[in-house]
N, CA, C and O of each residue as an XYZ file, in Angstrom:
488
protein
N     155.086    -87.607     16.330
C     154.612    -86.393     15.886
C     155.707    -85.888     14.810
O     156.876    -86.049     15.161
N     155.505    -85.354     13.668
C     156.463    -85.010     12.579
C     156.395    -83.381     12.591
O     155.371    -82.724     12.782
N     157.604    -82.908     12.365
C     157.737    -81.423     12.260
C     157.106    -81.058     10.791
O     157.418    -81.767      9.834
N     156.361    -80.128     10.646
C     155.883    -79.630      9.226
C     156.643    -78.342      9.002
O     157.121    -77.692      9.931
N     156.736    -77.988      7.671
C     157.430    -76.789      7.335
C     156.618    -75.621      7.723
O     155.391    -75.677      7.798
N     157.341    -74.520      7.980
C     156.519    -73.088      8.277
C     156.149    -72.801      6.703
O     156.909    -72.880      5.738
N     154.803    -72.457      6.724
C     154.259    -71.859      5.382
C     153.976    -70.283      5.544
O     153.854    -69.615      4.518
N     153.886    -69.772      6.598
C     153.636    -68.292      6.717
C     154.594    -67.565      5.760
O     154.093    -66.823      4.915
N     155.878    -67.707      5.814
C     156.768    -66.838      5.027
C     156.388    -67.015      3.491
O     155.926    -66.040      2.899
N     156.530    -67.978      2.961
C     156.049    -67.961      1.812
C     154.872    -67.550      1.106
O     154.791    -67.142     -0.053
N     153.706    -67.758      2.208
C     152.331    -67.219      1.907
C     152.404    -65.726      1.777
O     151.908    -65.111      0.833
N     153.005    -65.214      2.709
C     153.137    -63.554      2.783
C     153.939    -63.118      1.585
O     153.477    -62.321      0.768
N     155.300    -63.711      1.471
C     156.067    -63.141      0.556
C     155.718    -63.248     -1.011
O     155.841    -62.372     -1.867
N     155.284    -64.464     -1.135
C     155.184    -64.986     -2.555
C     154.024    -65.476     -3.027
O     153.861    -65.272     -4.230
N     153.060    -66.126     -2.403
C     151.744    -66.362     -2.884
C     150.629    -65.408     -2.791
O     149.785    -65.363     -3.686
N     150.577    -64.625     -1.734
C     149.342    -63.758     -1.650
C     150.050    -62.629     -0.537
O     149.816    -62.664      0.671
N     150.947    -61.641     -1.191
C     151.505    -60.512     -0.568
C     150.584    -59.508     -0.238
O     150.890    -58.610      0.546
N     149.339    -59.590     -0.837
C     148.476    -58.483     -0.551
C     147.289    -58.882      0.214
O     146.275    -58.184      0.211
N     147.378    -59.953      0.852
C     146.146    -60.825      1.467
C     146.399    -60.398      2.938
O     147.476    -60.038      3.413
N     145.140    -60.510      3.601
C     145.099    -60.223      4.880
C     145.310    -61.538      5.633
O     144.590    -62.525      5.477
N     146.475    -61.464      6.555
C     146.789    -62.933      6.702
C     146.797    -62.919      8.429
O     147.068    -61.902      9.066
N     146.480    -64.119      9.004
C     146.130    -64.130     10.437
C     146.987    -65.451     10.721
O     146.916    -66.456     10.013
N     147.740    -65.331     11.757
C     148.342    -66.560     12.341
C     147.955    -66.668     13.842
O     147.236    -65.798     14.332
N     148.389    -67.666     14.555
C     148.112    -68.287     15.847
C     149.275    -68.285     16.645
O     150.317    -68.665     16.111
N     149.289    -67.980     17.656
C     150.420    -68.392     18.717
C     149.666    -68.804     19.910
O     148.742    -68.121     20.351
N     150.058    -69.945     20.454
C     149.733    -70.746     21.634
C     150.958    -70.828     22.663
O     151.975    -71.364     22.224
N     150.974    -70.440     23.751
C     151.971    -70.312     24.609
C     151.648    -70.992     26.034
O     150.469    -70.985     26.388
N     152.550    -71.541     26.819
C     152.244    -71.829     28.229
C     152.614    -70.752     29.171
O     152.150    -70.734     30.311
N     153.511    -69.771     28.693
C     154.075    -68.808     29.657
C     153.514    -67.514     29.097
O     153.945    -67.001     28.064
N     152.402    -66.947     29.927
C     151.998    -65.602     29.574
C     152.911    -64.331     29.591
O     152.606    -63.216     29.166
N     154.072    -64.710     30.158
C     155.215    -63.386     30.195
C     155.796    -63.498     28.693
O     156.291    -62.465     28.243
N     155.787    -64.536     27.947
C     156.366    -64.219     26.576
C     155.436    -64.149     25.565
O     155.859    -64.031     24.415
N     154.137    -64.201     25.788
C     153.278    -64.347     24.603
C     153.223    -63.096     23.754
O     153.221    -63.245     22.532
N     153.178    -61.903     24.258
C     153.189    -60.507     23.421
C     154.486    -60.592     22.593
O     154.593    -60.406     21.381
N     155.359    -60.878     23.392
C     156.593    -60.603     22.519
C     156.884    -61.400     21.415
O     157.451    -61.016     20.392
N     156.371    -62.817     21.714
C     156.520    -63.662     20.664
C     155.702    -63.381     19.467
O     156.032    -63.653     18.313
N     154.606    -62.813     19.843
C     153.611    -62.566     18.823
C     153.973    -61.296     18.050
O     153.705    -61.232     16.850
N     154.570    -60.282     18.688
C     155.126    -59.177     18.017
C     156.294    -59.572     17.130
O     156.492    -58.998     16.060
N     157.002    -60.474     17.542
C     158.167    -60.980     16.615
C     157.827    -61.557     15.572
O     158.429    -61.364     14.515
N     156.680    -62.465     15.693
C     156.108    -63.081     14.631
C     155.565    -62.192     13.548
O     155.744    -62.474     12.363
N     154.971    -61.229     13.893
C     154.373    -60.015     12.956
C     155.648    -59.337     12.124
O     155.583    -59.049     10.929
N     156.804    -59.137     12.957
C     157.857    -58.421     12.338
C     158.472    -59.416     11.283
O     158.707    -59.042     10.134
N     158.721    -60.682     11.712
C     159.556    -61.617     10.891
C     158.470    -61.850      9.564
O     158.848    -61.624      8.415
N     157.414    -62.214      9.799
C     156.423    -62.756      8.692
C     155.897    -61.486      7.869
O     155.615    -61.749      6.700
N     155.743    -60.358      8.208
C     155.093    -59.180      7.927
C     153.664    -59.399      7.529
O     153.169    -58.857      6.541
N     152.965    -60.275      8.394
C     151.382    -60.173      8.112
C     150.810    -59.415      9.039
O     151.451    -58.661      9.772
N     149.462    -59.575      9.074
C     148.657    -58.422      9.739
C     148.286    -58.798     11.173
O     148.310    -57.853     11.962
N     147.967    -59.931     11.640
C     147.247    -60.280     12.960
C     147.875    -61.609     13.482
O     148.072    -62.563     12.729
N     148.200    -61.621     14.912
C     148.515    -62.649     15.383
C     147.366    -62.954     16.396
O     147.068    -62.004     17.120
N     146.623    -64.190     16.584
C     145.552    -64.433     17.585
C     146.593    -65.289     18.638
O     147.127    -66.382     18.445
N     146.675    -64.456     19.732
C     147.570    -65.108     20.841
C     146.777    -65.645     22.003
O     145.734    -65.080     22.335
N     147.189    -66.630     22.591
C     146.523    -67.221     23.687
C     147.185    -68.324     24.585
O     147.928    -69.167     24.082
N     146.922    -68.300     25.816
C     147.651    -69.435     26.722
C     146.897    -70.643     26.813
O     145.666    -70.650     26.844
N     147.547    -71.574     26.852
C     147.310    -72.997     26.652
C     145.958    -73.168     27.523
O     144.922    -73.628     27.045
N     146.101    -72.736     28.869
C     145.069    -73.102     30.007
C     143.841    -72.303     29.827
O     142.786    -72.647     30.360
N     143.958    -71.119     29.002
C     142.817    -70.249     28.872
C     142.400    -70.163     27.546
O     141.640    -69.242     27.251
N     142.790    -71.026     26.617
C     142.688    -70.970     25.256
C     141.084    -70.938     24.681
O     140.708    -70.410     23.634
N     140.372    -71.556     25.536
C     138.806    -71.723     25.043
C     138.031    -70.238     25.581
O     136.935    -69.962     25.094
N     138.599    -69.407     26.500
C     137.818    -68.406     26.769
C     138.496    -66.987     26.966
O     138.053    -66.006     27.562
N     139.704    -67.159     26.292
C     140.438    -65.544     26.229
C     141.566    -65.671     25.122
O     142.303    -66.653     25.032
N     141.604    -64.754     24.433
C     142.564    -64.398     23.459
C     143.091    -62.911     23.372
O     142.399    -61.958     23.730
N     144.243    -62.800     22.918
C     144.622    -61.408     22.526
C     144.884    -61.182     21.045
O     145.660    -61.919     20.438
N     144.325    -60.293     20.525
C     144.308    -60.024     18.966
C     145.575    -59.050     18.920
O     145.473    -57.945     19.453
N     146.618    -59.383     18.375
C     147.789    -58.689     18.329
C     148.124    -58.010     16.942
O     148.255    -58.766     15.979
N     148.247    -56.896     16.790
C     148.717    -56.159     15.540
C     149.867    -55.340     15.791
O     150.148    -55.087     16.963
N     150.589    -54.880     14.836
C     151.700    -53.967     15.024
C     151.527    -52.816     15.987
O     152.397    -52.296     16.685
N     150.163    -52.494     15.893
C     149.820    -51.112     16.482
C     148.780    -51.367     17.803
O     148.459    -50.453     18.562
N     148.352    -52.643     17.932
C     147.499    -52.689     19.207
C     147.342    -54.234     19.668
O     147.661    -55.193     18.965
N     146.802    -54.307     20.952
C     146.645    -55.562     21.482
C     145.291    -55.479     22.075
O     145.062    -54.660     22.965
N     144.450    -56.223     21.664
C     143.044    -56.259     21.936
C     142.627    -57.456     22.660
O     142.639    -58.415     21.888
N     142.288    -57.756     23.758
C     142.155    -58.759     24.654
C     140.509    -59.115     24.458
O     139.668    -58.231     24.623
N     140.194    -60.284     24.148
C     138.962    -60.913     23.929
C     138.598    -61.873     25.009
O     139.444    -62.735     25.243
N     137.688    -61.886     25.593
C     137.372    -62.880     26.784
C     135.739    -63.254     26.750
O     134.889    -62.430     26.410
N     135.462    -64.517     27.123
C     134.227    -64.743     27.473
C     133.884    -64.538     28.856
O     134.769    -64.707     29.695
N     132.677    -64.184     29.230
C     132.392    -63.994     30.881
C     132.025    -65.240     31.243
O     131.944    -66.184     30.458
N     131.787    -65.284     32.457
C     131.117    -66.494     33.107
C     129.820    -66.797     32.460
O     129.528    -67.933     32.087
N     129.017    -65.728     32.327
C     127.668    -66.061     31.734
C     127.788    -66.404     30.318
O     126.967    -67.212     29.884
N     128.705    -65.911     29.491
C     128.645    -66.502     28.067
C     129.212    -67.845     28.095
O     128.900    -68.562     27.145
N     130.055    -68.381     29.075
C     130.473    -69.526     29.033
C     129.546    -70.668     29.379
O     129.724    -71.816     28.973
N     128.420    -70.240     30.251
C     127.347    -70.999     30.785
C     126.340    -71.120     29.589
O     125.655    -72.131     29.429
N     126.286    -69.969     28.709
C     125.560    -70.061     27.689
C     125.878    -70.869     26.502
O     125.061    -71.020     25.594
N     127.062    -71.395     26.496
C     127.794    -72.188     25.388
C     128.500    -71.323     24.313
O     128.955    -71.899     23.325
N     128.620    -70.002     24.435
C     129.068    -69.247     23.725
C     130.611    -69.458     23.612
O     131.273    -69.589     24.641
N     131.265    -69.496     22.234
C     132.603    -69.966     21.927
C     133.462    -68.789     21.735
O     132.942    -67.810     21.199
N     134.713    -68.728     22.093
C     135.687    -67.678     21.834
C     135.902    -67.240     20.476
O     136.286    -66.127     20.118
N     135.578    -68.355     19.673
C     135.699    -68.174     18.081
C     134.738    -67.108     17.561
O     135.041    -66.306     16.678
N     133.486    -67.163     18.213
C     132.565    -66.123     17.765
C     133.227    -64.653     17.747
O     133.294    -63.925     16.757
N     133.698    -64.367     19.027
C     134.338    -62.997     19.327
C     135.397    -62.829     18.389
O     135.444    -61.779     17.749
N     136.309    -63.774     18.205
C     137.582    -63.608     17.275
C     137.061    -63.180     15.847
O     137.514    -62.199     15.257
N     135.952    -64.097     15.278
C     135.663    -63.902     13.958
C     134.949    -62.483     13.807
O     135.194    -61.857     12.776
N     134.053    -61.903     14.785
C     133.470    -60.717     14.697
C     134.533    -59.423     14.614
O     134.401    -58.399     13.944
N     135.593    -59.786     15.481
C     136.602    -58.865     15.638
C     137.524    -58.745     14.374
O     137.852    -57.642     13.938
N     137.972    -60.045     13.745
C     138.589    -59.983     12.561
C     137.783    -59.498     11.359
O     138.359    -58.913     10.442
N     136.521    -59.713     11.336
C     135.900    -59.033     10.207
C     135.809    -57.694      9.991
O     135.694    -57.168      8.884
N     135.878    -56.937     11.420
C     136.001    -55.485     11.304
C     137.384    -55.184     10.887
O     137.572    -54.291     10.060
N     138.391    -55.866     11.397
C     139.633    -55.593     10.822
C     139.900    -55.595      9.355
O     140.463    -54.741      8.670
N     139.318    -56.860      8.986
C     139.497    -57.257      7.527
C     138.969    -56.084      6.512
O     139.527    -55.662      5.499
N     137.850    -55.727      7.033
C     137.162    -54.667      6.251
C     137.793    -53.249      6.221
O     137.642    -52.530      5.234
N     138.466    -52.872      7.253
C     139.360    -51.762      7.401
C     140.416    -52.142      6.472
O     140.630    -51.290      5.611
N     141.181    -53.264      6.410
C     142.334    -53.576      5.566
C     141.860    -53.402      4.147
O     142.532    -52.750      3.348
N     140.727    -53.965      3.816
C     140.216    -53.780      2.311
C     140.087    -52.391      1.827
O     140.521    -51.985      0.749
N     139.416    -51.652      2.767
C     139.178    -50.310      2.463
C     140.475    -49.467      2.408
O     140.688    -48.689      1.478
N     141.321    -49.646      3.423
C     142.767    -49.346      3.084
C     143.392    -49.415      1.821
O     143.734    -48.446      1.143
N     143.545    -50.794      1.494
C     144.042    -51.249      0.241
C     143.458    -50.665     -0.729
O     144.198    -50.309     -1.646
N     142.119    -50.403     -0.848
C     141.517    -49.733     -2.005
C     141.888    -48.247     -2.008
O     142.124    -47.692     -3.081
N     141.945    -47.638     -0.941
C     142.411    -46.107     -1.072
C     143.624    -46.092     -1.488
O     143.925    -45.116     -2.176
N     144.521    -46.960     -1.265
C     145.887    -46.853     -1.577
C     146.275    -47.392     -3.009
O     147.407    -47.526     -3.474
N     145.148    -47.645     -3.550
C     145.289    -48.132     -5.087
C     145.506    -49.659     -5.112
O     145.440    -50.125     -6.249
N     145.728    -50.469     -4.217
C     146.014    -51.808     -4.370
C     144.549    -52.522     -4.449
O     143.506    -51.963     -4.111
N     144.623    -53.506     -4.821
C     143.524    -54.441     -4.982
C     142.616    -54.041     -6.168
O     141.675    -54.779     -6.460
N     142.823    -53.043     -6.782
C     142.006    -52.567     -7.972
C     142.317    -53.676     -9.255
O     141.404    -54.022    -10.005
N     143.429    -54.080     -9.376
C     143.737    -54.783    -10.562
C     142.799    -56.005    -10.359
O     142.145    -56.309    -11.357
N     142.604    -56.816     -9.158
C     141.934    -57.915     -8.928
C     140.417    -57.541     -9.286
O     139.702    -58.239    -10.004
N     140.055    -56.412     -8.720
C     138.523    -56.002     -9.139
C     138.292    -55.851    -10.606
O     137.238    -56.212    -11.129
N     139.325    -55.292    -11.297
C     139.132    -55.025    -12.708
C     139.250    -56.427    -13.528
O     138.588    -56.647    -14.542
N     140.094    -57.263    -13.013
C     140.207    -58.629    -13.660
C     138.993    -59.332    -13.469
O     138.548    -59.999    -14.403
N     138.428    -59.276    -12.444
C     137.025    -59.909    -12.028
C     136.115    -59.453    -13.062
O     135.452    -60.300    -13.661
N     135.989    -58.126    -13.370
C     134.651    -57.394    -13.880
C     135.106    -57.849    -15.392
O     134.161    -58.068    -16.150
N     136.358    -58.012    -15.906
C     136.506    -58.100    -17.354
C     136.170    -59.702    -17.558
O     135.776    -60.065    -18.667
N     136.314    -60.600    -16.564
C     135.984    -61.934    -16.841
C     134.525    -62.218    -17.101
O     134.096    -63.102    -17.843
N     133.724    -61.243    -16.302
C     132.466    -61.426    -16.337
C     131.804    -61.121    -17.850
O     130.805    -61.718    -18.251
N     132.520    -60.095    -18.633
C     132.001    -59.932    -20.109
C     132.297    -60.850    -20.948
O     131.914    -60.767    -22.115
């Protein structure tokens, strides 16, 4: 196994500073999961960490932001029906992304991109 460079910092700071960025944190110790997730948010200045524990990674995650921690879990019935945790993650993140975009637009950010796209169409 080879170590790979961390790309989160240049992504957030240089390449896409106004993007909605999500990272993942997988741990074996539930006692350190939230703390490590919050430290990642502080260090990299992105929006969301999807945090989970190795043994329950397919059925439970915690969506961590600087302001909240939301647990998403599959019920026994959902597991039996073949529902995957990713469905819940995507639905939750879609709502968060919409809120992020609306806030960007109300703050005056993101308008340059919209103007650029509309001028390219002409």
